[in-house]
LUMVOMI-210534 format. One record per residue: x, y, z of N, C-alpha, C in turn. Coordinates in steps of 0.05 Angstrom, whole numbers, padded with zeros to 5 digits, always signed. Layout:
<rs>
XYZXYZXYZ...
</rs>
This chain:
<rs>
-01839-02851-03828-01831-02856-03800-01821-02830-03787-01829-02826-03763-01821-02803-03748-01791-02803-03745-01777-02780-03750-01748-02780-03753-01733-02790-03729-01744-02784-03705-01730-02792-03680-01728-02823-03678-01749-02836-03687-01748-02865-03686-01728-02876-03707-01728-02863-03730-01709-02871-03751-01680-02868-03741-01675-02845-03728-01649-02839-03718-01640-02860-03697-01658-02866-03679-01651-02885-03658-01646-02913-03670-01663-02921-03689-01660-02948-03701-01635-02951-03717-01624-02928-03727-01600-02930-03745-01575-02920-03730-01576-02917-03704-01552-02910-03689-01536-02936-03684-01510-02934-03689-01493-02958-03688-01470-02954-03669-01457-02976-03662-01431-02974-03649-01410-02967-03670-01387-02956-03663-01367-02951-03683-01359-02976-03699-01358-02999-03686-01352-03024-03700-01373-03031-03721-01398-03027-03714-01420-03033-03733-01419-03014-03756-01413-02988-03751-01411-02968-03772-01389-02975-03792-01366-02982-03782-01343-02988-03799-01347-03014-03815-01363-03032-03804-01368-03058-03817-01384-03056-03842-01395-03032-03848-01409-03029-03874-01389-03029-03897-01363-03025-03892-01343-03025-03913-01339-03054-03923-01337-03056-03949-01331-03082-03962-01304-03081-03976-01291-03103-03979-01266-03104-03994-01270-03092-04022-01250-03075-04030-01252-03063-04056-01268-03037-04057-01279-03029-04035-01295-03004-04034-01278-02979-04037-01290-02958-04046-01278-02931-04043-01293-02917-04021-01279-02910-04000-01289-02896-03977-01280-02867-03978-01299-02849-03978-01293-02820-03978-01298-02809-03950-01278-02794-03940-01281-02780-03914-01290-02752-03919-01304-02741-03899-01310-02712-03899-01284-02697-03898-01285-02672-03909-01261-02656-03913-01253-02641-03888-01227-02640-03883-01216-02623-03862-01229-02628-03835-01242-02608-03823-01255-02611-03797-01279-02630-03799-01288-02636-03823-01310-02654-03827-01302-02683-03826-01277-02689-03821-01268-02717-03821-01281-02733-03798-01287-02758-03802-01299-02775-03781-01278-02786-03763-01274-02774-03740-01251-02781-03722-01253-02809-03711-01276-02816-03699-01279-02842-03687-01281-02863-03709-01294-02858-03731-01297-02877-03753-01269-02884-03763-01252-02864-03768-01225-02869-03779-01209-02886-03760-01210-02879-03734-01194-02893-03714-01203-02922-03712-01229-02926-03712-01240-02953-03710-01233-02969-03735-01235-02957-03758-01228-02970-03783-01199-02980-03783-01181-02963-03773-01153-02971-03772-01149-02994-03752-01164-02993-03730-01161-03015-03709-01171-03041-03720-01191-03040-03738-01203-03065-03750-01191-03071-03777-01167-03061-03782-01155-03063-03809-01154-03091-03820-01148-03111-03803-01144-03138-03812-01168-03150-03827-01191-03139-03822-01215-03150-03836-01220-03137-03863-01204-03118-03871-01208-03104-03897-01184-03108-03915-01190-03109-03941-01170-03112-03962-01176-03095-03986-01156-03082-03996-01159-03066-04021-01180-03045-04019-01181-03031-03997-01200-03009-03994-01186-02982-04000-01198-02967-04018-01188-02940-04024-01201-02920-04006-01185-02902-03994-01195-02881-03977-01188-02854-03990-01209-02840-03999-01204-02815-04014-01214-02791-03999-01199-02770-03999-01207-02745-03987-01188-02723-03994-01194-02699-03986-01175-02676-03990-01159-02672-03964-01159-02648-03954-01143-02642-03930-01152-02660-03906-01132-02671-03893-01137-02689-03870-01122-02678-03846-01136-02674-03824-01124-02661-03800-01119-02681-03778-01128-02706-03781-01127-02725-03759-01100-02739-03756-01099-02759-03739-01075-02773-03733-01067-02793-03755-01086-02801-03771-01080-02817-03795-01070-02845-03790-01083-02859-03771-01074-02886-03766-01074-02904-03791-01093-02900-03808-01096-02918-03831-01074-02912-03852-01059-02890-03848-01037-02883-03867-01010-02894-03858-01009-02908-03836-00983-02917-03825-00972-02940-03841-00945-02943-03842-00933-02966-03856-00945-02993-03846-00949-03011-03865-00961-03037-03859-00991-03037-03864-01003-03014-03868-01032-03013-03873-01039-03016-03903-01019-03014-03920-01025-03011-03949-01040-03034-03962-01037-03059-03950-01053-03081-03962-01082-03079-03954-01088-03063-03933-01116-03060-03924-01128-03034-03935-01113-03012-03933-01123-02986-03941-01102-02972-03959-01111-02960-03981-01093-02944-03997-01106-02916-04001-01091-02896-03992-01102-02869-03993-01100-02858-04022-01122-02846-04031-01123-02831-04056-01127-02802-04048-01105-02786-04049-01106-02758-04040-01116-02741-04063-01138-02726-04058-01147-02706-04078-01134-02679-04072-01121-02677-04050-01104-02655-04042-01084-02666-04022-01059-02659-04024-01039-02672-04007-01035-02655-03981-01046-02664-03959-01042-02651-03934-01017-02663-03921-01010-02652-03897-00986-02660-03883-00984-02690-03878-01006-02703-03870-01005-02731-03863-01001-02749-03887-01007-02739-03911-01006-02755-03936-00979-02753-03950-00963-02733-03944-00938-02729-03959-00919-02753-03958-00914-02763-03934-00895-02785-03931-00906-02811-03944-00931-02819-03940-00941-02843-03953-00939-02840-03984-00945-02817-03995-00943-02813-04024-00914-02815-04033-00896-02802-04019-00868-02804-04026-00857-02832-04024-00868-02848-04006-00859-02876-04003-00876-02895-04020-00893-02885-04038-00909-02901-04057-00929-02919-04042-00937-02911-04019-00958-02925-04004-00985-02912-04008-00986-02890-04022-01011-02875-04026-01009-02861-04053-01031-02852-04063-01033-02840-04090-01044-02811-04088-01038-02796-04110-01049-02769-04112-01064-02767-04139-01088-02755-04138-01103-02750-04162-01105-02720-04166-01093-02708-04187-01095-02680-04192-01124-02673-04200-01136-02653-04186-01164-02646-04191-01169-02618-04181-01184-02602-04196-01194-02577-04186-01214-02583-04163-01212-02568-04141-01230-02572-04119-01259-02571-04128-01265-02551-04146-01292-02547-04155-01303-02571-04171-01285-02588-04181-01293-02611-04198-01299-02636-04183-01292-02637-04157-01295-02662-04141-01324-02671-04140-01344-02653-04134-01372-02662-04133-01381-02674-04159-01373-02662-04181-01381-02673-04207-01370-02701-04212-01345-02706-04203-01333-02732-04206-01347-02753-04189-01358-02745-04166-01375-02763-04151-01401-02768-04165-01412-02747-04176-01439-02747-04188-01439-02764-04214-01419-02760-04231-01420-02773-04258-01406-02800-04258-01396-02809-04235-01384-02836-04234-01355-02837-04241-01342-02814-04246-01313-02814-04250-01299-02825-04225-01309-02817-04202-01299-02828-04176-01324-02838-04161-01334-02862-04166-01357-02872-04152-01352-02874-04122-01372-02868-04106-01368-02868-04077-01385-02892-04065-01371-02910-04052-01385-02932-04040-01394-02925-04012-01376-02913-03996-01383-02905-03968-01373-02876-03964-01391-02859-03954-01383-02832-03946-01387-02830-03916-01365-02823-03902-01366-02820-03873-01357-02792-03866-01372-02778-03849-01367-02750-03843-01377-02743-03815-01367-02720-03805-01377-02710-03779-01397-02688-03783-01418-02688-03767-01439-02668-03770-01449-02659-03743-01466-02639-03742-01478-02630-03717-01501-02649-03710-01510-02649-03685-01534-02665-03678-01559-02655-03693-01578-02672-03697-01602-02664-03712-01618-02642-03696-01630-02624-03712-01647-02604-03699-01675-02615-03695-01693-02598-03686-01720-02607-03679-01736-02618-03703-01727-02612-03728-01740-02623-03751-01725-02646-03764-01703-02655-03751-01689-02678-03760-01667-02672-03780-01657-02648-03781-01636-02641-03800-01609-02638-03785-01589-02652-03795-01562-02647-03785-01549-02626-03803-01528-02613-03793-01513-02594-03810-01486-02605-03816-01477-02601-03841-01450-02609-03848-01429-02592-03834-01438-02571-03821-01421-02555-03803-01399-02540-03818-01374-02548-03812-01351-02533-03822-01341-02542-03849-01355-02562-03861-01345-02572-03886-01368-02580-03904-01377-02561-03920-01399-02566-03939-01387-02578-03965-01369-02564-03977-01353-02570-04001-01363-02594-04017-01349-02617-04016-01358-02640-04032-01377-02658-04016-01380-02652-03989-01397-02669-03973-01426-02669-03981-01435-02645-03990-01464-02643-03998-01470-02662-04021-01451-02665-04040-01455-02684-04062-01450-02713-04054-01430-02717-04037-01423-02744-04029-01447-02758-04015-01462-02742-04000-01486-02753-03987-01505-02764-04008-01508-02750-04030-01526-02758-04052-01515-02781-04068-01489-02782-04071-01476-02801-04090-01469-02828-04077-01463-02828-04051-01453-02852-04039-01474-02874-04036-01465-02899-04039-01484-02921-04035-01492-02923-04005-01472-02917-03988-01477-02918-03959-01466-02893-03946-01482-02881-03929-01474-02855-03916-01474-02860-03885-01451-02854-03873-01448-02856-03844-01441-02829-03833-01457-02820-03813-01453-02794-03800-01443-02798-03772-01421-02785-03766-01410-02784-03739-01421-02759-03725-01440-02762-03708-01454-02740-03696-01439-02729-03672-01431-02704-03673-01413-02693-03653-01424-02665-03644-01432-02662-03619-01443-02636-03609-01423-02613-03612-01397-02620-03615-01377-02599-03619-01377-02586-03647-01391-02599-03665-01392-02589-03692-01412-02566-03694-01404-02542-03703-01423-02520-03705-01446-02526-03725-01468-02513-03720-01490-02514-03739-01488-02489-03757-01483-02494-03782-01479-02471-03800-01502-02470-03820-01505-02446-03832-01527-02441-03850-01518-02443-03879-01537-02442-03897-01531-02445-03926-01540-02473-03935-01526-02483-03955-01534-02509-03967-01519-02532-03952-01525-02533-03927-01509-02550-03909-01526-02571-03894-01553-02570-03898-01570-02588-03882-01577-02614-03896-01576-02635-03880-01582-02662-03890-01602-02674-03871-01624-02685-03881-01644-02698-03863-01634-02725-03855-01640-02733-03831-01630-02759-03820-01638-02782-03837-01661-02780-03851-01670-02803-03868-01653-02806-03893-01635-02787-03899-01616-02790-03922-01591-02804-03913-01589-02812-03888-01565-02823-03876-01571-02852-03867-01552-02870-03872-01557-02898-03867-01549-02907-03839-01530-02892-03827-01521-02900-03800-01509-02877-03785-01512-02878-03759-01502-02856-03742-01484-02868-03720-01463-02855-03713-01448-02862-03689-01443-02836-03674-01441-02839-03648-01439-02815-03630-01410-02810-03623-01404-02784-03623-01377-02775-03616-01378-02750-03600-01359-02748-03581-01356-02723-03566-01327-02713-03569-01313-02722-03589-01285-02715-03593-01282-02685-03598-01262-02672-03587-01256-02644-03595-01250-02643-03625-01259-02623-03638-01254-02620-03667-01225-02612-03672-01213-02621-03694-01186-02612-03701-01185-02582-03703-01163-02570-03693-01159-02541-03694-01133-02536-03708-01132-02513-03722-01107-02503-03735-01100-02476-03724-01080-02476-03706-01073-02450-03693-01061-02431-03714-01065-02405-03710-01054-02385-03729-01024-02389-03732-01014-02386-03757-00986-02388-03763-00971-02363-03753-00946-02367-03747-00929-02345-03739-00923-02327-03763-00928-02301-03760-00924-02282-03782-00895-02271-03780-00880-02274-03802-00852-02264-03803-00852-02236-03814-00829-02223-03813-00825-02197-03824-00830-02197-03854-00822-02218-03867-00827-02221-03896-00857-02222-03902-00871-02238-03885-00900-02240-03888-00913-02212-03885-00904-02197-03866-00916-02171-03861-00911-02152-03885-00887-02153-03896-00881-02136-03919-00898-02144-03943-00901-02170-03948-00918-02179-03970-00947-02171-03964-00956-02175-03939-00983-02167-03932-00989-02137-03937-00969-02121-03931-00972-02092-03936-00974-02086-03965-00958-02098-03982-00960-02094-04011-00987-02102-04022-00996-02126-04013-01022-02136-04023-01045-02117-04014-01044-02108-03989-01065-02091-03978-01067-02065-03994-01045-02056-04005-01045-02032-04022-01059-02036-04049-01062-02062-04056-01077-02068-04081-01107-02071-04076-01115-02072-04050-01143-02076-04043-01156-02049-04039-01180-02046-04052-01195-02021-04050-01220-02024-04034-01231-02003-04023-01257-02004-04009-01278-02017-04027-01294-02035-04016-01315-02048-04031-01307-02073-04046-01281-02080-04046-01272-02104-04060-01284-02129-04046-01285-02151-04062-01295-02176-04052-01271-02195-04052-01263-02205-04028-01238-02220-04025-01241-02250-04025-01220-02263-04034-01216-02291-04029-01189-02294-04014-01190-02307-03991-01167-02310-03974-01164-02340-03966-01140-02348-03960-01136-02375-03951-01129-02376-03921-01112-02396-03915-01103-02399-03887-01073-02398-03887-01062-02388-03865-01033-02387-03862-01023-02359-03856-00997-02357-03854-00984-02331-03846-00989-02309-03866-00988-02315-03892-00991-02294-03912-01019-02282-03912-01041-02299-03913-01068-02287-03912-01072-02272-03886-01062-02282-03864-01065-02268-03838-01050-02242-03838-01027-02241-03851-01012-02216-03853-01027-02196-03870-01040-02205-03892-01056-02187-03908-01079-02175-03891-01093-02193-03876-01115-02183-03860-01106-02162-03840-01082-02165-03830-01073-02146-03809-01069-02117-03820-01068-02114-03847-01065-02088-03859-01091-02078-03872-01113-02091-03867-01138-02083-03880-01157-02069-03861-01149-02063-03837-01166-02051-03817-01178-02024-03825-01165-02009-03843-01175-01983-03850-01192-01983-03876-01196-02007-03887-01213-02010-03910-01243-02009-03902-01260-02005-03922-01289-02003-03916-01305-02022-03935-01325-02034-03924-01346-02048-03939-01334-02070-03956-01315-02085-03946-01304-02108-03961-01324-02131-03961-01323-02147-03982-01339-02171-03983-01321-02195-03981-01333-02219-03977-01318-02243-03975-01333-02265-03989-01322-02275-04011-01332-02299-04025-01307-02316-04029-01303-02336-04013-01277-02349-04011-01281-02379-04007-01260-02394-04015-01261-02423-04011-01263-02430-03981-01247-02416-03965-01247-02422-03936-01239-02397-03921-01245-02397-03895-01236-02376-03878-01224-02388-03853-01206-02372-03840-01194-02381-03815-01195-02357-03796-01181-02360-03773-01183-02339-03752-01174-02312-03761-01157-02310-03781-01146-02284-03790-01167-02264-03798-01190-02273-03807-01211-02254-03816-01229-02245-03793-01227-02258-03770-01246-02251-03748-01246-02222-03740-01222-02209-03736-01223-02181-03729-01237-02164-03750-01234-02170-03775-01247-02155-03797-01277-02159-03797-01286-02183-03790-01314-02188-03788-01326-02175-03763-01312-02177-03741-01323-02166-03716-01324-02135-03717-01305-02123-03731-01304-02094-03733-01319-02082-03756-01333-02099-03772-01349-02089-03794-01334-02081-03819-01308-02086-03819-01293-02080-03844-01303-02098-03867-01307-02123-03860-01320-02142-03879-01349-02143-03872-01366-02133-03890-01395-02133-03885-01411-02142-03910-01398-02144-03933-01411-02154-03957-01432-02135-03969-01432-02110-03961-01453-02092-03970-01450-02083-03999-01426-02086-04010-01422-02078-04038-01422-02101-04058-01428-02125-04048-01429-02149-04065-01453-02148-04084-01450-02160-04107-01472-02163-04126-01488-02189-04122-01474-02209-04110-01487-02235-04105-01484-02240-04075-01506-02250-04062-01505-02256-04034-01497-02232-04017-01511-02210-04022-01505-02185-04009-01507-02189-03978-01487-02179-03964-01486-02181-03935-01479-02208-03924-01474-02228-03941-01467-02255-03932-01437-02260-03936-01426-02277-03919-01399-02288-03923-01402-02315-03935-01394-02318-03960-01397-02343-03974-01371-02359-03973-01374-02384-03966-01350-02401-03960-01358-02430-03964-01339-02447-03970-01346-02476-03973-01335-02493-03951-01314-02484-03937-01305-02498-03912-01290-02479-03894-01287-02486-03869-01274-02470-03849-01254-02486-03834-01232-02474-03826-01211-02488-03812-01196-02468-03794-01195-02472-03768-01182-02453-03751-01183-02463-03722-01189-02444-03703-01190-02451-03675-01219-02451-03666-01223-02459-03641-01250-02460-03629-01263-02432-03630-01248-02411-03629-01259-02384-03630-01274-02380-03656-01262-02389-03678-01275-02387-03704-01299-02404-03705-01297-02429-03695-01320-02447-03696-01344-02436-03680-01338-02424-03658-01360-02412-03642-01372-02388-03656-01356-02373-03671-01366-02349-03685-01386-02357-03707-01380-02379-03721-01398-02387-03744-01422-02403-03735-01421-02413-03710-01443-02430-03700-01469-02414-03700-01490-02424-03714-01516-02410-03715-01514-02381-03724-01494-02374-03740-01491-02347-03749-01502-02344-03777-01524-02331-03781-01537-02330-03808-01521-02313-03828-01501-02298-03819-01484-02283-03838-01467-02303-03855-01460-02326-03843-01444-02345-03857-01461-02362-03875-01455-02363-03901-01470-02379-03920-01451-02400-03932-01455-02425-03924-01439-02447-03934-01450-02456-03961-01432-02459-03980-01440-02467-04007-01425-02492-04015-01437-02510-04031-01421-02532-04042-01399-02521-04059-01376-02536-04060-01353-02525-04074-01357-02521-04104-01374-02537-04116-01379-02533-04145-01396-02508-04150-01407-02496-04130-01420-02470-04132-01400-02448-04122-01390-02451-04098-01373-02431-04086-01348-02425-04103-01336-02446-04114-01311-02443-04129-01315-02442-04159-01339-02441-04168-01345-02439-04197-01337-02412-04207-01317-02409-04226-01309-02383-04235-01332-02366-04245-01352-02378-04257-01375-02362-04267-01391-02351-04244-01392-02365-04221-01406-02355-04198-01389-02333-04184-01363-02339-04181-01345-02320-04168-01346-02293-04182-01347-02293-04209-01345-02269-04225-01371-02253-04225-01393-02264-04213-01418-02249-04211-01414-02225-04192-01394-02227-04174-01387-02204-04158-01366-02187-04173-01369-02161-04171-01348-02143-04182-01325-02141-04163-01302-02133-04174-01278-02126-04158-01269-02149-04140-01270-02173-04151-01260-02196-04136-01230-02195-04135-01219-02198-04111-01190-02199-04107-01183-02227-04096-01170-02244-04112-01162-02270-04102-01133-02269-04093-01127-02280-04070-01100-02279-04058-01092-02308-04052-01071-02317-04066-01062-02345-04063-01031-02345-04061-01020-02367-04053-00991-02370-04050-00981-02392-04068-00955-02394-04070-00944-02415-04088-00916-02423-04078-00904-02443-04092-00878-02453-04086-00857-02438-04102-00862-02433-04128-00842-02419-04145-00856-02408-04170-00843-02388-04181-00853-02375-04206-00829-02373-04225-00833-02380-04250-00811-02377-04269-00812-02351-04284-00792-02345-04300-00790-02318-04312-00811-02313-04334-00826-02334-04341-00849-02330-04359-00874-02323-04344-00874-02327-04318-00898-02323-04302-00914-02348-04296-00902-02371-04303-00915-02397-04296-00912-02402-04266-00934-02411-04254-00935-02414-04224-00938-02443-04217-00921-02453-04200-00924-02479-04188-00931-02475-04158-00954-02485-04150-00963-02481-04122-00967-02507-04107-00957-02529-04118-00965-02555-04106-00943-02576-04104-00919-02571-04114-00899-02591-04114-00871-02579-04114-00851-02594-04105-00823-02587-04109-00812-02608-04128-00811-02600-04153-00804-02620-04174-00826-02641-04175-00817-02666-04174-00837-02688-04175-00848-02695-04147-00839-02682-04126-00848-02687-04099-00873-02671-04093-00896-02685-04092-00921-02672-04087-00924-02664-04058-00927-02638-04053-00930-02629-04025-00956-02616-04019-00972-02611-04039-00998-02598-04035-01017-02607-04057-01033-02589-04067-01052-02596-04088-01061-02571-04103-01077-02575-04124-01087-02553-04139-01107-02537-04122-01124-02552-04108-01145-02540-04091-01162-02521-04108-01166-02497-04097-01183-02477-04110-01168-02454-04123-01141-02456-04125-01126-02434-04135-01135-02425-04163-01136-02444-04182-01144-02437-04209-01173-02428-04210-01190-02440-04194-01218-02432-04193-01221-02402-04188-01206-02393-04168-01208-02365-04160-01191-02346-04177-01168-02356-04187-01153-02339-04206-01171-02333-04230-01184-02353-04241-01201-02348-04264-01226-02332-04257-01237-02338-04233-01260-02322-04225-01254-02293-04222-01231-02287-04210-01223-02259-04206-01217-02246-04233-01204-02260-04251-01198-02249-04277-01223-02243-04294-01245-02259-04289-01270-02255-04303-01287-02233-04290-01281-02227-04265-01297-02207-04250-01291-02179-04260-01312-02163-04263-01308-02135-04270-01291-02121-04249-01268-02110-04257-01250-02097-04238-01234-02117-04220-01235-02143-04227-01222-02163-04210-01192-02164-04213-01179-02174-04192-01150-02176-04192-01142-02203-04179-01124-02217-04192-01114-02242-04181-01085-02237-04172-01079-02246-04147-01053-02241-04135-01041-02268-04126-01016-02273-04134-01001-02296-04124-00978-02285-04107-00976-02294-04082-00956-02284-04063-00936-02306-04056-00911-02299-04052-00891-02318-04044-00867-02303-04032-00853-02316-04013-00827-02306-04004-00808-02308-04028-00789-02290-04029-00770-02289-04051-00750-02312-04051-00746-02325-04027-00727-02347-04025-00739-02369-04008-00726-02392-04010-00731-02414-03991-00718-02408-03965-00721-02426-03946-00712-02421-03918-00682-02414-03918-00674-02395-03902-00647-02386-03899-00634-02376-03925-00651-02366-03943-00642-02355-03968-00625-02375-03984-00633-02401-03982-00618-02422-03996-00621-02421-04026-00645-02414-04035-00650-02414-04064-00672-02393-04070-00672-02383-04094-00692-02364-04103-00718-02379-04109-00741-02367-04103-00767-02378-04111-00776-02366-04137-00763-02345-04146-00766-02336-04174-00744-02348-04190-00750-02365-04208-00731-02383-04221-00731-02379-04251-00709-02388-04264-00708-02386-04293-00728-02404-04306-00729-02429-04297-00749-02448-04306-00759-02463-04281-00783-02473-04282-00794-02489-04259-00776-02513-04255-00774-02522-04230-00759-02546-04224-00768-02569-04241-00749-02585-04251-00756-02608-04268-00777-02625-04255-00798-02630-04271-00821-02646-04261-00843-02631-04248-00838-02605-04241-00858-02590-04227-00882-02583-04246-00906-02587-04236-00930-02580-04253-00935-02550-04253-00948-02541-04274-00957-02513-04275-00985-02513-04262-00988-02499-04240-01014-02496-04227-01030-02474-04240-01018-02450-04241-01030-02427-04254-01014-02420-04279-01027-02420-04302-01012-02416-04327-01003-02387-04331-00985-02383-04349-00975-02356-04354-00996-02338-04366-01016-02350-04378-01038-02334-04390-01058-02326-04368-01059-02340-04346-01078-02334-04324-01066-02315-04303-01039-02314-04302-01026-02299-04280-01031-02269-04283-01032-02255-04260-01036-02227-04261-01015-02214-04243-01020-02211-04217-01000-02199-04199-00984-02220-04185-00957-02216-04184-00940-02232-04167-00928-02213-04146-00928-02222-04121-00919-02205-04099-00899-02220-04082-00876-02207-04077-00856-02217-04057-00852-02195-04037-00834-02200-04018-00828-02179-03998-00812-02156-04011-00804-02159-04037-00790-02138-04050-00807-02122-04070-00833-02128-04071-00850-02111-04087-00871-02127-04103-00883-02113-04122-00906-02123-04138-00898-02123-04167-00903-02146-04181-00899-02148-04210-00926-02154-04223-00936-02135-04239-00961-02139-04253-00954-02151-04281-00963-02175-04286-00954-02190-04310-00975-02192-04332-01000-02189-04325-01021-02193-04345-01018-02174-04368-01018-02185-04393-01016-02168-04416-00988-02160-04423-00968-02170-04408-00940-02162-04413-00925-02182-04430-00906-02173-04445-00889-02191-04462-00872-02208-04444-00861-02230-04455-00843-02247-04440-00819-02231-04430-00809-02213-04447-00786-02197-04439-00793-02179-04415-00816-02166-04417-00824-02148-04395-00830-02164-04369-00842-02187-04372-00848-02204-04349-00822-02211-04334-00802-02219-04349-00777-02227-04337-00765-02203-04322-00765-02180-04335-00755-02156-04322-00768-02151-04295-00795-02151-04296-00810-02145-04272-00806-02165-04250-00804-02191-04257-00800-02212-04237-00772-02210-04225-00752-02204-04241-00725-02201-04230-00724-02178-04210-00740-02157-04216-00740-02134-04198-00751-02140-04171-00767-02161-04168-00778-02167-04141-00766-02193-04130-00745-02204-04144-00730-02226-04133-00712-02217-04111-00702-02236-04095-00683-02228-04074-00657-02217-04088-00646-02195-04077-00622-02183-04090-00599-02203-04094-00597-02222-04076-00576-02242-04077-00577-02258-04103-00601-02262-04114-00604-02279-04138-00609-02263-04164-00611-02237-04162-00617-02221-04186-00595-02224-04207-00569-02224-04200-00549-02226-04221-00551-02251-04238-00556-02274-04226-00558-02298-04242-00584-02299-04258-00605-02287-04248-00630-02285-04264-00625-02265-04287-00610-02244-04282-00604-02225-04303-00587-02238-04326-00569-02256-04318-00554-02271-04338-00572-02287-04356-00592-02300-04345-00611-02315-04361-00627-02296-04379-00634-02273-04368-00649-02253-04384-00633-02246-04408-00607-02241-04405-00590-02234-04427-00588-02256-04448-00586-02281-04439-00585-02304-04457-00611-02306-04473-00634-02301-04460-00659-02304-04474-00665-02281-04493-00659-02257-04484-00670-02234-04499-00648-02217-04512-00623-02225-04509-00601-02212-04523-00595-02184-04515-00602-02177-04490-00595-02150-04480-00589-02152-04450-00571-02134-04441-00564-02133-04413-00586-02120-04397-00589-02129-04373-00610-02117-04355-00596-02102-04333-00602-02076-04331-00590-02060-04310-00604-02067-04284-00588-02072-04264-00598-02080-04237-00597-02056-04218
</rs>
């Protein structure tokens, strides 16, 4: 059947699209900017006709009507990463969290660990050959299209058309609904003086020709602000945001020294402002990859001199990193941190960097701690950790004894908390530490 006819015959109203859900289904949403805005809103409005429906996804940027109190008998969220909208429902036991490496999500869909009944996502309009683009969120969407029993596409002209492994033919989709909603945007975070100092320290660890992994937020943006004098940087990263645009536009990041995907910017999803979305639209330099490829440590390490830059909640004196919770309170997720830490460590000349402010807000508590907060999970193990950076300096931990690790971490802790950390050092190692 000619694709235009297929597309027309399978175009639905929002109510018809949502009605494909059955009681007891697992519904997976597209990730981040790939979330189906109209579908979610309509689903919440029609909540009374659904019971015991699980809604699974990672970062969610929308208004989250289905997450509101009173919805739990109709919809229960299974967070594969805890975004802002999911924190309160999880804390109130109205939603669940499943710990998972980002790179492992497609395999869990594929092998039936997490079977997908309905996959709903936002995509670009079909091109002249009948292919829609997953746009800003390739990650697990590429596999969910293959694994789901029913696939619903929310077609939105505001979604950029991106290159790479991001195209899906309309005949692989069971239903379409039309949307003209503005895409969710994430404005750049405010960069503090502490962020700038951390960014400066990290930039000093970056050499010409390195291949970077960066995230979103004030710390990655601060790092980018100090990289303007570098040359021939590459980018193979889980995601990019507006912070990298000046480096791309000025040719600082050009990928010319990469061993894999030379000259390409490899990424699995994007999140930022309309300026970023317009930059990647129909831009062949951007290569979108499924997350089980992009975040695969074996793939990451095919490039030399990979520098992964991630943040965390706290680090203990052994070098154990928690990046996802405050004690038992889940505030984030594993995401791709371990994927890129291990990929960088496997890379020839690679370096893994974990960055954090030395204290919590208003210097209330140290983020370099004697032991992780009770109940806190270890995101990056002490055997995987390499560089830790605060606004007070850099601690290189890989290959160091527990005694030397503790020394180096105390040296980059906030001065206010060094004496009590030094007391713990003396208890553990039987020697005084000169401060």
